[in-house]
Every structure is written in structure tokens, then in C-alpha cells.
C-alpha positions as CSV (number, residue, x, y, z in Angstrom):
1,X,-22.6,14.4,8.2
2,X,-19.6,13.6,6.2
3,X,-16.5,11.6,7.3
4,X,-13.5,12.0,5.1
5,X,-10.7,9.4,5.1
6,X,-7.5,10.7,3.7
7,X,-4.2,8.7,3.3
8,X,-0.9,10.4,3.0
9,X,1.5,7.9,1.6
10,X,5.1,8.9,1.0
11,X,7.4,6.2,-0.4
12,X,10.7,7.9,-0.7
13,X,11.1,4.7,-0.4
14,X,7.9,2.9,0.6
15,X,4.7,2.7,2.4
16,X,5.0,0.4,5.5
17,X,2.1,-1.0,7.4
18,X,0.7,-4.4,8.3
19,X,-3.0,-5.1,8.5
20,X,-4.3,-5.9,11.9
21,X,-7.7,-6.1,13.5
22,X,-8.7,-6.2,17.2
23,X,-10.0,-9.4,18.6
24,X,-13.6,-8.3,18.8
25,X,-13.9,-6.5,15.5
26,X,-16.1,-9.2,14.0
27,X,-18.1,-10.2,17.0
28,X,-19.7,-7.2,18.9
29,X,-23.2,-6.2,17.7
30,X,-22.4,-7.4,14.2
31,X,-25.4,-8.9,12.3
32,X,-24.6,-11.8,10.0
33,X,-26.7,-14.7,8.7
34,X,-28.4,-17.0,11.3
35,X,-25.5,-19.4,11.1
36,X,-23.1,-19.1,14.0
37,X,-20.2,-16.9,13.1
38,X,-17.0,-19.0,12.9
39,X,-14.0,-17.1,14.1
40,X,-10.7,-18.7,13.3
41,X,-7.3,-17.7,14.3
42,X,-5.2,-16.7,11.3
43,X,-1.5,-17.5,11.1
44,X,0.8,-15.1,9.4
45,X,0.8,-16.9,6.1
46,X,-3.0,-16.8,5.9
47,X,-3.0,-13.1,6.7
48,X,-0.3,-12.5,4.1
49,X,-2.4,-14.3,1.5
50,X,-5.5,-12.3,2.4
51,X,-3.6,-9.0,2.2
52,X,-2.1,-9.9,-1.2
53,X,-5.6,-11.0,-2.4
54,X,-6.9,-7.5,-1.6
55,X,-3.8,-5.8,-3.0
56,X,-4.0,-7.5,-6.4
57,X,-7.8,-7.0,-6.6
58,X,-7.3,-3.3,-5.9
59,X,-4.3,-3.1,-8.4
60,X,-6.5,-4.6,-11.2
61,X,-9.2,-1.9,-10.6
62,X,-6.6,0.9,-10.6
63,X,-5.0,-0.5,-13.8
64,X,-8.4,-0.7,-15.5
65,X,-9.3,2.9,-14.6
66,X,-5.8,4.2,-15.3
67,X,-4.6,2.6,-18.6
68,X,-1.1,3.3,-19.7
69,X,-0.4,5.3,-16.5
70,X,2.0,4.7,-13.7
71,X,0.4,3.1,-10.7
72,X,1.7,3.6,-7.1
73,X,-0.2,2.7,-4.0
74,X,0.1,1.1,-0.6
75,X,-2.5,-1.7,-0.3
76,X,-1.7,-2.2,3.4
77,X,-2.0,1.5,4.2
78,X,-5.5,1.4,2.5
79,X,-6.4,-1.7,4.5
80,X,-5.3,-0.1,7.7
81,X,-7.4,3.0,7.0
82,X,-10.4,0.8,6.2
83,X,-9.7,-1.2,9.4
84,X,-10.0,2.0,11.4
85,X,-13.2,2.9,9.7
86,X,-14.5,-0.5,10.4
87,X,-14.0,0.0,14.2
88,X,-16.9,2.4,13.9
89,X,-19.1,0.3,11.6
90,X,-22.0,-2.1,12.2
91,X,-24.2,-4.4,10.3
92,X,-24.0,-4.5,6.4
93,X,-21.5,-1.6,6.4
94,X,-19.1,-3.5,8.5
95,X,-19.7,-6.7,6.5
96,X,-19.0,-5.1,3.2
97,X,-15.7,-3.6,4.5
98,X,-14.6,-7.1,5.8
99,X,-15.6,-8.8,2.6
100,X,-13.9,-6.2,0.5
101,X,-10.7,-6.8,2.5
102,X,-11.2,-10.5,1.9
103,X,-11.5,-11.1,5.7
104,X,-14.8,-13.0,5.4
105,X,-16.2,-15.2,2.6
106,X,-19.0,-14.2,0.4
107,X,-20.9,-17.5,0.2
108,X,-24.7,-16.9,0.4
109,X,-25.5,-19.7,2.8
110,X,-22.8,-19.4,5.3
111,X,-20.7,-16.5,6.4
112,X,-17.2,-17.4,7.7
113,X,-15.4,-14.6,9.5
114,X,-11.8,-14.5,10.6
115,X,-10.0,-12.2,13.0
116,X,-6.4,-11.2,12.6
117,X,-4.2,-11.7,15.6
118,X,-3.1,-8.7,17.5
119,X,0.5,-9.8,17.5
120,X,0.6,-9.0,13.8
121,X,2.1,-5.5,14.1
122,X,0.3,-2.6,12.4
123,X,2.3,0.5,13.0
124,X,5.9,0.1,14.1
125,X,7.2,2.9,16.2
126,X,8.8,5.9,14.5
127,X,12.5,5.6,14.4
128,X,15.6,7.0,12.8
129,X,18.9,5.2,12.2
130,X,21.9,5.8,9.9
131,X,20.2,3.9,7.2
132,X,16.5,4.3,7.8
133,X,13.9,7.0,8.6
134,X,10.4,5.7,9.5
135,X,7.3,7.8,10.5
136,X,4.0,5.9,10.6
137,X,0.8,6.9,12.2
138,X,-2.7,8.3,11.9
139,X,-4.8,11.1,13.2
140,X,-8.5,12.1,13.5
141,X,-9.5,15.7,13.1
142,X,-12.9,16.1,14.8
143,X,-15.4,19.0,14.5
144,X,-15.5,20.7,17.9
145,X,-19.2,20.2,18.3
146,X,-19.2,16.5,17.4
147,X,-19.5,14.0,20.3
148,X,-17.3,10.9,19.7
149,X,-17.9,7.8,21.8
150,X,-15.1,7.3,24.3
151,X,-14.8,3.7,23.4
152,X,-14.2,4.4,19.7
153,X,-11.6,7.1,20.5
154,X,-9.7,4.8,22.9
155,X,-9.8,1.8,20.6
156,X,-8.3,3.6,17.6
157,X,-5.7,5.2,20.0
158,X,-4.7,1.9,21.5
159,X,-4.7,-0.2,18.3
160,X,-3.5,2.4,15.8
161,X,-1.8,5.1,17.9
162,X,-4.2,7.5,16.5
163,X,-3.9,11.1,17.6
164,X,-7.1,13.2,18.0
165,X,-7.4,16.9,17.3
166,X,-10.3,19.3,17.4
167,X,-10.9,21.3,14.3
168,X,-13.5,24.0,13.2
169,X,-14.8,22.8,9.9
170,X,-17.0,25.8,9.6
171,X,-13.7,27.6,8.9
172,X,-12.9,25.3,5.9
173,X,-9.7,27.0,4.8
174,X,-8.3,27.1,8.2
175,X,-9.2,23.4,8.9
176,X,-7.7,22.3,5.6
177,X,-4.5,24.2,6.3
178,X,-4.4,22.6,9.8
179,X,-4.7,19.1,8.3
180,X,-2.3,19.7,5.4
181,X,0.3,21.3,7.7
182,X,0.2,18.2,10.0
183,X,0.6,15.8,7.0
184,X,3.4,17.9,5.5
185,X,5.3,17.8,8.7
186,X,4.9,14.1,9.3
187,X,6.0,13.2,5.7
188,X,9.0,15.5,5.8
189,X,7.5,17.9,3.4
190,X,7.1,15.4,0.6
191,X,3.3,15.6,0.5
192,X,2.4,19.2,0.4
193,X,-1.4,19.1,0.1
194,X,-3.3,16.0,1.0
195,X,-6.7,17.7,1.3
196,X,-7.6,20.0,-1.5
197,X,-11.2,20.8,-0.4
198,X,-13.6,20.0,2.4
199,X,-17.3,19.1,2.1
200,X,-19.5,21.7,3.8
201,X,-20.9,18.9,5.9
202,X,-17.6,17.5,7.0
203,X,-17.5,16.6,10.7
204,X,-14.4,14.4,10.9
205,X,-11.3,13.7,8.8
206,X,-9.2,10.6,9.3
207,X,-5.6,10.9,8.1
208,X,-3.2,7.9,7.7
209,X,0.4,8.9,6.9
210,X,3.4,6.8,6.2
211,X,7.0,8.0,5.5
212,X,9.8,5.6,4.9
213,X,13.3,6.3,3.4
214,X,16.2,3.8,3.4
215,X,19.2,2.4,1.6
216,X,19.9,-0.3,-0.9
217,X,22.1,-3.1,0.4
218,X,24.1,-2.8,-2.7
219,X,23.8,0.8,-4.0
220,X,24.1,2.0,-7.6
221,X,27.1,4.2,-8.5
222,X,25.7,7.7,-9.5
223,X,28.8,8.3,-11.6
224,X,27.8,5.7,-14.0
225,X,24.2,6.7,-14.4
226,X,23.5,7.6,-18.1
227,X,20.8,8.8,-20.4
228,X,19.1,5.9,-22.1
229,X,15.9,4.9,-24.0
230,X,12.8,3.6,-22.1
231,X,10.4,2.0,-24.6
232,X,6.8,3.0,-23.7
233,X,5.5,0.6,-26.5
234,X,6.8,-0.6,-29.9
235,X,6.7,2.9,-31.4
236,X,7.3,5.4,-28.6
237,X,10.3,5.9,-26.2
238,X,11.5,8.5,-23.8
239,X,15.0,9.4,-22.5
240,X,15.5,8.6,-18.8
241,X,18.5,8.4,-16.4
242,X,19.5,4.7,-16.3
243,X,21.3,3.3,-13.3
244,X,23.5,0.2,-13.6
245,X,25.4,-2.3,-11.6
246,X,27.9,-4.7,-13.1
247,X,28.4,-8.3,-12.0
248,X,25.6,-8.3,-9.5
249,X,24.8,-11.5,-7.6
250,X,21.2,-11.3,-6.6
251,X,18.1,-13.5,-6.4
252,X,16.7,-14.1,-9.9
253,X,14.0,-16.2,-11.6
254,X,12.9,-16.5,-15.2
255,X,9.2,-17.4,-15.4
256,X,8.9,-19.4,-18.6
257,X,5.1,-19.6,-18.3
258,X,4.5,-15.9,-18.0
259,X,7.5,-14.8,-20.0
260,X,9.0,-12.4,-17.4
261,X,12.1,-11.9,-15.5
262,X,11.9,-11.6,-11.7
263,X,14.8,-9.8,-9.9
264,X,15.0,-9.1,-6.2
265,X,17.0,-6.2,-4.8
266,X,17.6,-6.1,-1.1
267,X,17.6,-3.1,1.3
268,X,19.5,-2.7,4.5
269,X,17.1,-4.2,7.0
270,X,14.2,-6.6,6.6
271,X,12.7,-5.6,3.2
272,X,13.3,-6.1,-0.4
273,X,12.1,-4.9,-3.8
274,X,10.8,-7.4,-6.4
275,X,11.1,-6.1,-10.0
276,X,9.0,-7.9,-12.6
277,X,10.0,-7.4,-16.3
278,X,7.6,-8.9,-18.8
279,X,8.7,-9.7,-22.3
280,X,7.5,-7.2,-24.9
281,X,3.7,-7.5,-25.3
282,X,3.3,-9.7,-22.2
283,X,2.4,-7.1,-19.6
284,X,-1.3,-7.8,-19.8
285,X,-0.8,-11.5,-19.4
286,X,1.3,-11.0,-16.3
287,X,-1.2,-8.5,-14.8
288,X,-4.1,-11.0,-15.4
289,X,-2.1,-13.6,-13.6
290,X,-1.5,-11.5,-10.5
291,X,-2.7,-13.4,-7.4
292,X,-1.2,-14.5,-4.1
293,X,-0.1,-17.8,-5.6
294,X,1.8,-16.1,-8.4
295,X,3.8,-13.9,-6.0
296,X,4.5,-16.9,-3.8
297,X,5.8,-18.9,-6.8
298,X,8.1,-16.1,-7.8
299,X,9.5,-15.7,-4.3
300,X,9.9,-19.5,-3.8
301,X,11.6,-19.8,-7.2
302,X,14.2,-17.1,-6.7
303,X,17.8,-18.4,-6.8
304,X,21.1,-16.4,-6.5
305,X,22.4,-15.7,-10.0
306,X,25.1,-13.4,-11.4
307,X,23.7,-10.7,-13.6
308,X,26.3,-9.3,-16.1
309,X,24.8,-5.8,-15.9
310,X,21.6,-4.8,-14.3
311,X,20.0,-1.6,-15.7
312,X,17.2,0.1,-13.8
313,X,15.7,3.6,-14.4
314,X,16.0,6.3,-11.8
315,X,12.6,7.7,-11.3
316,X,10.2,9.7,-9.1
317,X,6.5,9.1,-9.7
318,X,3.5,10.2,-7.8
319,X,-0.2,9.3,-7.9
320,X,-3.5,10.7,-6.5
321,X,-6.6,8.5,-6.2
322,X,-10.2,9.1,-5.1
323,X,-10.9,5.7,-3.6
324,X,-14.6,6.3,-3.2
325,X,-14.7,5.7,-6.9
326,X,-12.6,2.5,-6.7
327,X,-13.6,0.6,-3.6
328,X,-17.2,0.0,-4.6
329,X,-15.8,-2.2,-7.4
330,X,-14.5,-4.4,-4.6
331,X,-18.0,-4.4,-2.9
332,X,-17.3,-1.7,-0.4
333,X,-20.3,0.6,-1.2
334,X,-22.5,1.3,1.8
335,X,-20.0,3.2,3.8
336,X,-20.0,5.9,1.1
337,X,-23.8,6.2,1.0
338,X,-26.6,7.6,3.2
339,X,-27.2,4.0,4.3
340,X,-23.8,3.9,6.1
341,X,-24.0,2.6,9.7
342,X,-21.0,4.1,11.5
343,X,-22.8,4.3,14.8
344,X,-19.9,3.0,16.8
345,X,-18.3,6.4,16.3
346,X,-21.1,8.7,17.6
347,X,-23.8,6.2,18.8
348,X,-26.1,7.3,15.9
349,X,-26.3,6.6,12.2
350,X,-25.3,10.1,11.3
351,X,-21.9,9.6,9.5
352,X,-20.8,8.3,6.1
353,X,-17.5,8.5,4.3
354,X,-17.8,11.2,1.6
355,X,-14.1,11.1,0.4
356,X,-11.2,8.6,0.6
357,X,-8.0,10.2,-0.7
358,X,-4.9,8.2,-1.4
359,X,-1.6,10.0,-2.4
360,X,1.7,8.2,-3.0
361,X,5.2,9.1,-4.0
362,X,7.8,6.6,-5.1
363,X,11.4,7.7,-5.5
364,X,13.9,5.2,-6.8
365,X,17.5,6.4,-6.9
366,X,21.0,5.2,-6.7
367,X,21.3,5.1,-2.9
368,X,18.0,3.4,-2.2
369,X,14.2,3.4,-2.1
370,X,13.4,2.0,1.3
371,X,14.9,0.2,4.2
372,X,14.4,-3.5,3.9
373,X,15.2,-7.1,3.4
374,X,16.7,-10.4,4.1
375,X,20.4,-10.9,3.2
376,X,21.5,-13.6,0.6
377,X,24.8,-15.3,0.4
378,X,27.2,-13.8,-2.1
379,X,28.0,-16.6,-4.5
380,X,30.3,-15.9,-7.4
381,X,29.5,-17.8,-10.6
382,X,32.1,-18.6,-13.2
383,X,29.9,-17.4,-16.1
384,X,29.6,-13.6,-16.6
385,X,25.8,-13.7,-16.9
386,X,23.5,-11.9,-19.2
387,X,22.4,-8.2,-18.8
388,X,18.9,-7.4,-17.6
389,X,17.5,-4.2,-19.0
390,X,14.5,-2.5,-17.3
391,X,14.0,-0.4,-20.3
392,X,10.2,-1.0,-20.8
393,X,7.2,-1.1,-18.5
394,X,7.7,-3.2,-15.4
395,X,6.1,-4.0,-12.0
396,X,7.6,-3.4,-8.6
397,X,6.7,-5.0,-5.3
398,X,8.3,-4.0,-2.0
399,X,7.9,-6.5,0.8
400,X,8.7,-7.1,4.4
401,X,10.8,-10.2,4.3
402,X,10.3,-11.1,8.0
403,X,6.5,-11.5,7.6
404,X,6.4,-12.1,3.8
405,X,3.9,-9.3,3.3
406,X,3.6,-7.0,0.3
407,X,3.8,-3.5,1.5
408,X,3.8,-1.6,-1.7
409,X,2.9,-2.1,-5.4
410,X,3.8,-0.1,-8.5
411,X,3.6,-0.3,-12.2
412,X,6.0,1.9,-14.1
413,X,4.9,2.6,-17.6
414,X,6.8,5.9,-18.0
415,X,9.5,6.9,-15.5
416,X,9.2,10.5,-16.7
417,X,5.5,10.7,-16.1
418,X,4.7,12.4,-12.8
């Protein structure tokens, strides 16, 4: 029987989730090497590094398979979905998921497993304020004849606030409409069709949805947005609406080694966006250097600086990925095969994941992208400062500044490409 994992990610601003695993996810009935499994308590910095390691590994695979295209995804949302699946997994299926998520080492002679602390929040409660609208959650749609173990259902409910619904997958069109209507409602209508088709053997669909919209701490003035060139490469360009702010004091760093500018823009709240602008011809060098240490260096090197004029394109991009074609490159293979052991879901080895869909929308405009960030002191420099033009391909990271965790990654190669 097929088990479909579908992720509805709306970042009208950004996807917001923090990876978390239950205390016993690595211990119960899990077969490793004969060595004793060493469980260690991870502090937040260790978990952040692991999350970022997974994020950058996934980014490189997406970039390899989607050359010269925009890339938008939420690594933590994908991690959370895999974490829910892992609650039903055993043996090698579980081990591959944890290794793919970088939660256990892959040394042949000794396996070292770690468990993430439950006080690292996964899904914050949905809330709405004047500046922020957040809706985060998950749901499982279960074939009416499928018997789910009570322990699995209770675990995913308590850890991930997962709703459970009964669906008749023999009526595929009605089941698909039921799921898509649910996602459309939870994402404020921004994701219209998450599931386009259902395998005839589908018995369960897991949906993870995230909607977040918020405000820039220092917004752009829409009256000064103008048409400008965005250079796709040395020979091609497109016209895009270009936003600008004059005399902006914001955290900035020039990475001499990688030849790129790093600019941080803050949101109202506890999040910020990090924009990486490589020099012409240096994008591949920057991408190859993406690792937790690189991101840590950029953030640690940021200093308040006055930018004469900041130019940033206004854009809306969306992506659609079939992760069953991507995750095997990270070592997560068995869960998609007939060898999958998801027996903690039903008590039998009768399920495998046939599809894992990930959709994302990123909307950057004058008023904001997403609620976020730590506030920096407003220091005025005597010098006017040089302009910074984001008029060529750039990278974008959105992070929670309170836990130093990357929530969202994007590569914008063409702001007009949807």
C-alpha cells in the first residue's frame, strides 16, 4: 500500500518550523550495529548545525537537478515531515532517514545516534497579530479501512499537533479534492492544488502545511519602486520591479574570500533575511562553499553599516519538487521502496512512501516577506556608503534569530520566472 507525504509550503513570507524528535525515536525496537547506541543530548547550537548541514546538502542536490532555475524550499519543513514518517519506521528504513537528516553518523564500525531535545519547538501555535499571520500544522488522511496503531496516532498528535481524517481513496477525485481544499484553506488560498493525482494503492496521505506572512522592520517605499534590469548572465537580462531604500543602516559583511556581499534585513519579530550577492561569475564558488561553518562565519561577521542605496527586486516565485527523486541522493532510499519498514504505523510491513511532494511560494515585496528578527542599534555613519544592487542572481536565507536556525532557503536566478 502506498503512503504519500505531501508538503504545502507557503512563504508569503516564509516557511517556519524547527526540527524536533521525541526522546525515544532512536531507541525503541531500532536495530543498529552490535555496539551500544550512544544517545547524546544535543544543545541548540548542535541541532542548528545538523539542520543546516541537511539544508545545504539538500540545496546542492536541488541546484544540481534544476540548473539556472529559481530554488525555493523549506529544509526544516521537509525535516519535520521526515521526522513524522520516522515515527512509523523501524530498522534500516529508520536508520536511513536519521542518517539522511544528519542525526546519526555513517561510520561503518560504530553508529552514534543523537536525540533532539523536546524543548526545541517544532510547531508554534497558530496566531495572528497586527504584523504577523502564522499557521503551521500537519494532517493525516487515512483510508477508512486502514487500521492505524493507536500509539502512532497519539504520538504524531502530541508531538506535531497532527489532525487525523478519514478519506475514501477508492473515490480518488473526491479524496484529492478533500485534501486540496484542506490545504487551500490552511494556506489562505495561496496553494491551490497540492495533490494532482493519487496512486490507486494510496492508503494514507500526510500533509504538512506552513503559512507565514509578516512585515519588514524597515519597509520599502512602493512609490519609489521602478523598472530596472536584472542580469541573468553576461548576455541576458530581464526587466523587473526594483525596490530601493536610501541611507539604510543594516548589518553587512563583505566576504573577501568568496567575493560576495552579505546583507541582513530584519523583520518585526524574531527573524531576519540574509541576502548573499556573489560577484559576477562567483555564484558556483559560493554554492560549493555552503556549509554550516560558512553561514556561521557570515552571521558572526555582520556589522552595522550604512548603505547608500539598497536595491532589491520585488518578486514572487514558486517551486514544485518530487522529493522521492531527490532524497535518495542523501541516502534516504528504502522508505520509497517495497523494502520499507513502516510497521510502527499499522503493525505490519505493508506501507511505503510512493510520493513526497514539496511546494513553496516566496513573495518578497515592499511591506515584507515574513515576520522575524533581532533588532540592531541604529548607528549613523558619517560617510554616505556605497550602493548595493541585487541586480543579478543571489541567495536568500531566512532565519529565526532566537534559535539561530535556518528556516528557509532560496536562490533567485530570474525574479520573473514562476
